[in-house]
C-alpha positions in Angstrom: 0.7 -19.0 -0.3 3.5 -18.6 -2.9 1.3 -18.8 -5.9 -1.0 -16.1 -4.5 2.0 -13.8 -3.9 3.3 -14.4 -7.4 -0.1 -13.5 -8.9 -0.3 -10.3 -6.8 3.2 -9.3 -8.0 2.1 -9.8 -11.6 -1.0 -7.6 -11.0 1.1 -5.0 -9.2 3.6 -4.8 -12.1 0.7 -4.3 -14.6 -0.8 -1.5 -12.6 2.6 0.2 -12.1 3.1 0.3 -15.9 -0.2 2.0 -16.4 -0.1 4.7 -13.8 3.0 6.8 -13.6 2.3 7.9 -10.0 2.3 4.2 -9.1 5.3 3.4 -11.3 7.1 1.9 -8.3 5.4 -1.3 -7.2 6.1 -0.4 -3.5 3.6 2.5 -3.9 0.9 0.1 -5.1 1.5 -2.1 -2.1 1.5 0.8 0.3 -1.7 2.3 -1.2 -3.4 -1.1 -1.1 -2.5 -1.5 2.5 -4.0 1.8 3.4 -7.2 1.0 1.5 -7.4 -2.4 3.2 -7.0 -0.7 6.6 -9.3 2.2 5.6 -6.9 4.5 7.5 -3.6 3.9 9.1 -0.6 5.3 11.0 2.9 5.1 9.5 3.8 2.3 11.9 0.7 0.3 11.0 1.5 0.6 7.2 5.1 -0.5 7.9 4.0 -3.4 10.1 1.6 -4.8 7.4 4.1 -4.3 4.6 6.8 -6.1 6.7 4.4 -8.9 7.6 4.1 -9.8 4.0 7.4 -8.7 2.4 9.9 -8.6 5.1 11.8 -5.4 6.3 11.6 -2.0 4.6 14.0 0.8 5.3 12.1 3.6 7.1 13.6 6.2 4.7 12.3 4.1 1.7 8.8 4.0 3.3 8.8 7.7 4.0 10.0 8.5 0.4 7.1 6.4 -1.1 4.5 7.8 1.3 5.6 11.3 0.4 5.2 10.5 -3.4 1.7 9.2 -2.8 0.9 12.3 -0.8 2.3 14.6 -3.5 0.1 13.0 -6.2 -2.9 13.2 -3.8 -3.5 9.4 -3.7 -2.9 9.5 0.1 -4.3 12.2 2.4 -2.7 12.9 5.8 -4.5 14.2 8.8 -4.1 14.2 12.6 -1.1 15.6 14.5 2.4 16.2 13.0 3.8 13.7 15.5 1.2 10.9 14.7 -0.3 11.4 11.3 -3.0 9.2 10.0 -3.2 8.3 6.3 -6.3 7.7 4.2 -6.5 6.7 0.6 -7.9 9.2 -2.0 -8.2 6.9 -5.0 -10.4 7.5 -8.1 -13.1 4.8 -8.6 -11.4 3.4 -11.7 -8.0 3.0 -9.9 -9.8 1.5 -6.9 -11.4 -1.1 -9.1 -8.1 -1.9 -10.7 -6.2 -2.5 -7.5 -9.1 -4.3 -5.7 -7.4 -7.6 -6.2 -4.3 -6.3 -4.3 -6.4 -4.7 -1.6 -8.3 -8.0 -1.0 -4.9 -9.8 -0.8 -3.8 -7.4 2.0 -7.1 -7.6 3.9 -6.0 -11.1 5.0 -2.9 -9.7 6.6 -4.4 -6.7 8.4 -5.0 -8.8 11.5 -3.2 -12.0 10.8 0.4 -13.2 10.8 0.8 -15.1 7.6 3.7 -14.3 5.4 4.4 -14.6 1.6 
């Protein structure tokens, strides 16, 4: 619901201010999606993000995924053509973003939008 989305945005903003690597809220959303999925392809990350937030430019998505890879918060494995992403998040950060991860778990298989 709308109130739930507003609460998540507030949480995301607070985390972004604390962690420079996550200074852009989109990266917190993307990282939370990957944690909620446990591992995910680029297209699955994009699909969940768009289910909740609407469209995202593929170049924007690629840019933010590269930033998360560079700071080692995401790991990439599998083939070059079809990479799979997995979160590599310290326990402290994982606890901090757990509320956001729980939010995304409801959208992993569903079709609700915020």
